[in-house]
N, C-alpha and C positions, 0 to 999 in steps of 0.2 A: 181729447180729454172726456168728453161724455161716454165714449164708449169703454174706457178703462180705468177711469179716475173719477175725481169729484172736483168740482172748483166753480169758478166764475171767471167768465171771460169778460174783457172790456172792450167796446168798439172803438173808443178813441183814447189814445195816449196821453191823457193829460193828469195833472195831480189829482183833479177832482174826481175823475172817473175811477182812477185808482183807489182813493179814500172810500169812494161808495162801495167798490167791490170788495174792500177789506171789511167794511162794515156788514156787508151782506154775509161773508164768510163766518164773521163771528156771530151774527145772529142766527144762521142756520148751521153751526158748526156740528151739531149733533147728527142731522142730516148728512153733511158732508162726510162725516167720519164713518157714518153706516155704509154709504155708498162706496166708499174708499175699501173698508173691510170686505165687502161682498165681492169687490172686483181686483182684489190684490193678486189673485192667481193668474188671471188673464193679462194684468199689467207686468208682472213679472216674467211671463212667457213673452209678451210683446216686445219688451225691452233686454230680453237675454242676449248674452254673446252668441248662442247657437242662432237665434232669430237674425242677428246682425250678419253673422257670417253667411247664413242662407241667403239673405238679401243681396249681400255682395257678390256672392258667386252667380245669383239670378242675373244681375246687372252685368257682370263680365262675360257670361254666355251670350247675353244679346248685343254687347259691344264687339266680342271677339268670339264668333260662333264657331271658327274653325279652330281656335286655339285649344290647346290640351289643358284643361282645368283640373288642378288638383283637388281632390276630395278630402278636406281636413278632417271629416267625421269618422273616417275608417281608422 
C-alpha cells in the first residue's frame, strides 16, 4: 500500500482500531489524496491485466518448466 497508494494500516482487527484508522484518514485526507494522485500510474500498471498475465506465466514457467507456454501478448 505504501509503494503504490495511500492509506492507513491497522495492526489489530478490532472495531476500535478500525475506527481510529478511519479518523486518521479523515484528518489526513488531503495528504492521502495527494499521495494517491501521485502514484496512480504505478498503481494502474501494477494491477493491470497485462501485469496479472505476466505474473501468471512466470508462475507457470516455474511450475512446468518443460511445458509449452503460450504467449498471449503476440
